[in-house]
C-alpha positions as CSV (number, residue, x, y, z in Angstrom):
1,M,-8.7,-6.3,53.7
2,A,-11.8,-5.4,51.7
3,L,-9.7,-3.4,49.3
4,L,-7.4,-6.4,49.0
5,M,-10.3,-8.6,48.2
6,M,-11.7,-6.4,45.5
7,L,-8.3,-6.1,43.8
8,Y,-8.0,-10.0,44.0
9,Q,-11.6,-10.5,42.5
10,V,-10.9,-7.8,39.8
11,G,-7.4,-9.5,38.9
12,G,-9.0,-12.7,38.8
13,I,-11.8,-11.5,36.4
14,F,-8.9,-9.9,34.4
15,L,-7.2,-13.1,34.1
16,T,-10.0,-15.2,33.1
17,F,-10.8,-12.7,30.4
18,L,-7.4,-12.7,29.3
19,F,-7.2,-16.6,29.3
20,N,-10.5,-16.9,27.4
21,S,-9.1,-14.4,24.9
22,L,-6.1,-16.4,24.2
23,A,-7.9,-19.6,24.0
24,N,-10.4,-18.1,21.4
25,S,-7.5,-16.8,19.4
26,H,-5.7,-20.2,19.2
27,H,-7.1,-22.6,17.0
28,L,-7.3,-26.2,18.4
29,C,-7.8,-28.6,15.4
30,D,-10.4,-30.9,15.4
31,P,-8.9,-34.1,16.2
32,K,-10.7,-36.1,13.6
33,Q,-9.6,-33.5,10.8
34,S,-6.3,-33.6,12.3
35,L,-6.2,-37.5,11.9
36,A,-7.4,-36.9,8.3
37,L,-4.6,-34.8,7.3
38,W,-2.2,-37.3,8.7
39,E,-3.7,-40.2,6.9
40,F,-3.7,-38.1,3.9
41,K,0.0,-37.2,4.4
42,K,1.1,-41.0,4.9
43,A,-0.7,-42.0,1.6
44,F,2.0,-40.0,-0.3
45,S,5.8,-39.9,-0.8
46,L,8.0,-37.2,-1.4
47,D,9.3,-36.5,-4.6
48,E,11.1,-33.4,-5.7
49,S,10.8,-33.8,-9.5
50,A,6.9,-33.9,-8.9
51,S,7.2,-30.2,-8.3
52,S,10.3,-29.2,-10.6
53,F,7.9,-26.9,-12.8
54,C,7.3,-24.7,-9.8
55,N,11.0,-23.6,-9.6
56,D,11.9,-23.9,-13.4
57,E,9.0,-22.1,-14.8
58,L,6.6,-20.5,-12.2
59,K,9.4,-19.2,-10.3
60,K,7.5,-20.4,-7.1
61,Q,9.7,-22.2,-4.4
62,A,8.7,-25.7,-4.3
63,Y,9.4,-27.6,-0.9
64,P,7.8,-30.6,1.1
65,K,5.2,-28.7,3.3
66,T,3.8,-31.9,4.9
67,E,7.3,-33.0,6.0
68,T,7.1,-30.4,8.9
69,W,3.7,-31.9,10.1
70,N,3.8,-33.1,13.6
71,Q,1.1,-35.0,15.3
72,T,2.3,-33.3,18.7
73,N,1.3,-29.9,17.3
74,D,-2.1,-28.2,16.6
75,C,-2.7,-29.0,12.9
76,C,-4.0,-25.6,12.3
77,S,-0.3,-24.7,12.8
78,W,0.8,-26.8,10.0
79,D,2.4,-25.7,7.0
80,G,-0.3,-25.2,4.3
81,V,-3.5,-25.7,6.6
82,Q,-5.9,-23.1,7.4
83,C,-8.5,-23.4,10.1
84,D,-11.8,-21.4,10.6
85,E,-11.7,-17.9,12.2
86,E,-14.5,-18.9,14.6
87,G,-12.0,-21.2,16.4
88,E,-13.9,-24.2,16.0
89,G,-10.9,-25.9,14.6
90,H,-12.5,-26.8,11.3
91,V,-9.8,-27.1,8.4
92,V,-11.2,-24.6,5.7
93,G,-8.1,-24.1,3.7
94,L,-5.4,-26.7,2.4
95,D,-2.6,-25.4,0.1
96,L,-0.1,-28.1,-1.0
97,S,0.6,-26.9,-4.2
98,C,4.4,-27.4,-5.1
99,S,4.8,-29.7,-2.3
100,W,6.6,-32.6,-3.7
101,L,3.6,-35.0,-3.2
102,S,3.9,-38.4,-5.2
103,G,1.2,-40.9,-4.7
104,I,-2.3,-42.1,-5.6
105,L,-5.5,-40.3,-4.5
106,H,-8.1,-42.8,-3.8
107,P,-11.8,-42.2,-3.9
108,N,-11.7,-43.3,-0.1
109,S,-9.0,-40.8,0.7
110,T,-9.4,-39.3,4.0
111,L,-9.0,-36.0,2.4
112,F,-12.7,-36.0,1.5
113,S,-13.8,-36.0,4.9
114,L,-12.7,-32.5,5.5
115,S,-16.1,-31.3,4.8
116,H,-15.6,-27.8,5.6
117,L,-13.0,-27.0,3.0
118,Q,-13.3,-23.6,1.3
119,T,-10.0,-23.8,-0.8
120,L,-8.1,-26.6,-1.9
121,N,-4.8,-26.6,-3.7
122,L,-3.1,-29.6,-4.9
123,S,-1.4,-28.2,-8.1
124,H,2.1,-29.2,-9.3
125,N,2.4,-32.5,-7.7
126,Y,2.2,-36.2,-8.8
127,V,-1.4,-36.9,-7.4
128,F,-1.9,-39.9,-9.6
129,S,-5.5,-41.1,-9.9
130,S,-7.1,-43.9,-11.9
131,E,-10.2,-41.5,-12.2
132,F,-11.3,-38.1,-11.3
133,S,-13.1,-39.1,-8.0
134,P,-16.7,-37.9,-7.8
135,S,-15.9,-37.4,-4.0
136,F,-15.0,-34.0,-4.8
137,G,-18.3,-33.1,-4.9
138,T,-18.7,-33.7,-1.2
139,F,-16.9,-30.3,-0.6
140,K,-20.1,-28.1,-0.7
141,D,-18.6,-25.0,0.9
142,L,-15.7,-25.0,-1.7
143,R,-14.7,-21.6,-3.3
144,A,-11.5,-22.5,-4.9
145,L,-10.2,-25.9,-6.5
146,D,-6.9,-25.8,-8.0
147,L,-5.7,-29.5,-9.4
148,S,-3.6,-28.1,-12.3
149,S,-0.6,-30.1,-13.2
150,S,-1.3,-33.0,-10.9
151,L,-1.8,-35.8,-13.1
152,I,-5.2,-36.1,-12.5
153,T,-6.8,-38.7,-15.1
154,G,-10.1,-39.6,-16.4
155,D,-13.6,-38.1,-17.0
156,V,-14.5,-34.8,-15.1
157,P,-17.3,-36.0,-13.2
158,M,-20.9,-34.5,-12.9
159,E,-20.1,-33.9,-9.0
160,I,-17.8,-30.9,-9.9
161,S,-21.0,-29.0,-11.3
162,Y,-22.6,-29.5,-7.7
163,L,-19.8,-27.0,-6.0
164,S,-22.3,-24.0,-6.7
165,K,-20.0,-21.8,-4.4
166,L,-16.9,-22.2,-6.5
167,V,-15.2,-18.7,-7.4
168,S,-12.3,-20.4,-9.0
169,L,-11.6,-23.8,-10.7
170,D,-8.4,-24.8,-12.4
171,L,-8.2,-28.3,-13.9
172,S,-5.6,-27.4,-16.5
173,W,-2.7,-29.6,-17.7
174,N,-4.1,-32.9,-16.7
175,D,-5.1,-35.9,-18.8
176,L,-8.9,-35.3,-18.5
177,N,-12.0,-35.5,-20.7
178,M,-15.0,-33.0,-20.1
179,S,-18.2,-33.9,-21.8
180,R,-20.9,-31.3,-23.0
181,I,-23.5,-32.6,-20.2
182,V,-20.9,-31.9,-17.5
183,M,-19.9,-28.3,-19.0
184,N,-23.5,-27.2,-19.6
185,Q,-24.2,-28.2,-15.9
186,L,-21.1,-26.6,-14.6
187,L,-21.9,-23.1,-16.5
188,H,-25.4,-23.3,-15.3
189,N,-24.7,-24.0,-11.5
190,L,-21.4,-22.0,-10.8
191,T,-23.0,-18.6,-11.2
192,N,-20.3,-17.1,-9.0
193,L,-17.4,-18.4,-11.2
194,R,-14.6,-15.7,-11.7
195,D,-11.8,-18.0,-13.0
196,L,-12.2,-21.0,-15.1
197,A,-9.0,-22.7,-16.4
198,L,-9.6,-25.8,-18.7
199,S,-6.2,-25.6,-20.7
200,H,-5.2,-28.9,-22.2
201,V,-8.4,-30.8,-20.8
202,R,-10.1,-32.4,-23.9
203,L,-13.1,-30.6,-24.7
204,H,-13.8,-32.5,-28.1
205,D,-17.2,-33.1,-27.4
206,I,-18.3,-29.4,-26.4
207,T,-19.3,-26.6,-28.7
208,P,-18.1,-23.1,-28.1
209,A,-21.7,-21.8,-28.1
210,S,-22.0,-23.3,-24.6
211,F,-19.8,-20.8,-23.1
212,I,-22.8,-18.2,-23.8
213,N,-24.1,-19.4,-20.5
214,I,-20.9,-18.5,-18.7
215,S,-21.2,-16.3,-15.5
216,L,-21.2,-12.6,-15.9
217,S,-18.6,-12.7,-13.3
218,I,-16.0,-14.4,-15.4
219,A,-12.6,-12.5,-15.1
220,S,-10.3,-15.3,-16.6
221,L,-11.1,-17.9,-19.2
222,S,-8.2,-20.1,-20.1
223,L,-9.1,-22.9,-22.9
224,S,-5.7,-23.5,-24.5
225,S,-5.1,-26.5,-26.2
226,S,-8.4,-28.0,-25.5
227,G,-9.4,-29.2,-29.0
228,L,-12.4,-26.7,-29.1
229,S,-13.6,-26.4,-32.8
230,G,-16.5,-24.4,-34.2
231,D,-17.5,-20.6,-33.9
232,F,-16.6,-18.9,-30.7
233,P,-19.3,-16.5,-29.3
234,Q,-18.3,-12.8,-29.8
235,H,-20.2,-11.6,-26.5
236,I,-17.6,-13.1,-24.5
237,F,-15.2,-10.2,-25.6
238,S,-17.7,-7.9,-23.9
239,L,-18.2,-9.5,-20.4
240,P,-17.6,-6.5,-18.0
241,N,-15.2,-8.1,-15.7
242,L,-13.1,-10.2,-18.2
243,R,-9.4,-9.7,-17.8
244,V,-8.0,-12.8,-19.5
245,L,-9.1,-15.0,-22.6
246,Q,-6.7,-17.4,-23.6
247,L,-7.9,-19.7,-26.8
248,D,-4.6,-20.4,-28.3
249,Y,-3.6,-23.8,-29.7
250,N,-7.2,-24.9,-30.8
251,S,-6.5,-24.9,-34.5
252,E,-10.2,-25.7,-35.5
253,L,-11.9,-22.7,-33.3
254,N,-13.2,-20.0,-35.7
255,G,-14.0,-16.7,-34.7
256,L,-14.0,-12.8,-35.5
257,L,-12.9,-10.0,-33.2
258,P,-15.9,-7.8,-32.2
259,M,-16.9,-4.6,-34.0
260,S,-17.9,-3.0,-30.8
261,N,-18.4,-3.5,-26.9
262,W,-14.8,-4.7,-25.8
263,S,-14.5,-5.4,-22.2
264,E,-12.6,-2.5,-20.7
265,S,-11.1,-4.9,-18.2
266,L,-9.3,-7.2,-20.8
267,E,-5.6,-7.4,-20.1
268,I,-4.4,-10.7,-21.9
269,L,-5.9,-12.0,-25.2
270,S,-4.1,-14.9,-26.7
271,L,-5.8,-16.2,-30.2
272,S,-2.5,-17.6,-31.6
273,W,-2.8,-20.9,-33.6
274,T,-6.5,-20.6,-34.0
275,N,-8.7,-20.3,-37.2
276,F,-9.8,-16.7,-35.9
277,S,-9.8,-14.5,-39.1
278,G,-11.1,-11.1,-40.4
279,E,-9.4,-7.7,-39.5
280,I,-8.7,-6.2,-36.4
281,P,-11.4,-3.6,-36.0
282,Y,-10.9,0.1,-35.0
283,S,-12.9,-0.6,-31.9
284,I,-9.9,-2.5,-30.3
285,G,-8.7,0.7,-29.3
286,N,-11.4,0.8,-26.4
287,A,-9.7,-2.3,-24.9
288,K,-7.3,0.4,-23.2
289,S,-6.3,-2.2,-20.6
290,L,-4.7,-4.6,-22.9
291,I,-1.1,-5.5,-21.8
292,S,-0.6,-8.7,-24.2
293,L,-2.1,-9.5,-27.5
294,H,-1.1,-12.4,-29.2
295,L,-2.7,-13.2,-32.7
296,S,0.2,-15.1,-34.4
297,F,-0.3,-18.1,-36.7
298,S,-4.1,-17.4,-37.3
299,N,-6.0,-16.0,-40.6
300,F,-6.2,-12.5,-39.8
301,T,-6.1,-10.0,-42.6
302,G,-6.4,-6.2,-43.4
303,G,-4.5,-3.3,-41.9
304,L,-3.5,-2.5,-38.5
305,P,-6.0,0.0,-37.3
306,K,-4.7,3.7,-36.1
307,S,-6.6,2.9,-32.9
308,I,-3.9,0.6,-31.8
309,G,-2.1,3.6,-30.4
310,N,-4.9,3.8,-27.7
311,L,-3.5,0.7,-26.0
312,T,-1.1,2.5,-24.2
313,Q,-0.7,-0.3,-21.5
314,L,0.5,-2.9,-24.1
315,S,3.8,-4.4,-23.3
316,H,3.7,-7.5,-25.8
317,I,2.1,-7.8,-29.2
318,D,2.6,-10.7,-31.6
319,L,0.8,-10.6,-35.2
320,S,3.3,-12.9,-36.7
321,Y,2.3,-15.5,-39.6
322,N,-1.0,-13.8,-40.6
323,N,-2.0,-12.0,-43.9
324,F,-2.0,-8.4,-42.5
325,N,-0.9,-5.6,-45.1
326,G,-0.8,-1.7,-45.6
327,H,1.2,0.5,-43.5
328,L,2.2,0.5,-40.1
329,P,0.5,3.4,-38.4
330,N,2.6,6.1,-36.8
331,S,0.4,5.8,-33.5
332,L,2.4,2.6,-32.7
333,F,4.8,5.2,-31.3
334,N,2.2,5.7,-28.5
335,L,3.0,2.3,-27.1
336,T,5.9,3.3,-24.7
337,H,5.4,0.2,-22.5
338,L,6.3,-2.2,-25.4
339,S,8.9,-4.9,-24.5
340,T,8.3,-7.3,-27.1
341,I,6.7,-6.8,-30.7
342,S,6.6,-9.3,-33.7
343,F,5.1,-8.6,-37.0
344,L,7.1,-11.4,-39.0
345,F,5.6,-13.0,-42.1
346,N,2.9,-10.7,-43.0
347,F,2.5,-8.0,-45.8
348,F,2.9,-4.7,-44.3
349,S,4.5,-2.1,-46.4
350,G,6.3,1.2,-45.8
351,H,8.0,2.1,-42.7
352,L,7.6,3.9,-39.5
353,C,8.6,7.5,-39.4
């Protein structure tokens, strides 16, 4: 009898431990946050055309994630929703990119009550707004914010610069303006920033010199079609973690390629349709991680240095519509990964042999 009692007690302890372990591993969504998500869902209709770019250009499947949300289920299990690992039921991630959403994001949206959010992605939807709500500044723990191609309009509010934990910020391809004051504060406060995408955001008020203060951690800087004008700082090319630099379609943006100190991490460089000029320096051969080099429709001159052959990872190179001249170096034969190449409308002479 004593043995049976002992086995019963041990078994009871084991079952209790197992139950607690299962309970702790299963997220139970905070009811207030579940309701906030549900109210957010109800504010939007579903329109397949809102995310058509995803399928056509991004080759990313677009589908209505919120359509499967059900109030009888734990919201931590809803498509696109991520809860904290501690099991406290806080929503820390919301990825509704390419989700067919169509509607107005009001400043008092229940979305802004999700105060524990660390990642928020509403890209490639019709998230109309009469203004870019300052309420985005309430997400103090936010690490990544992606509102690209979401039809957000108005001025980028100062409150965006309060998100000091941001590692990634993508506001590209919206009808937005960013002032010099906001940009300066953003670059000053966001010291952990690695990815900044402001393509097609109007930056007319901003001098390129502002980017001197950009985070040393920056890995991707995309400023295409942003109306930048003036002289772009050369030291950006030497930032140690820089992988992507896209400045194309800024016709009044001036600059020279650096004579030394190229970032060894640089993979994509796009300066097409800018006012960059001068020669391609021999030192470009030190940028050995380059995969894509686009310099077309600019004002470059001079010959193509032999060191171009050191860029053995290059798969795309476009130097068309410039004023390059001289013989093409035989070192181009080292570029065995090239899939596209264009030297059209320059003044190169001779032939490769």
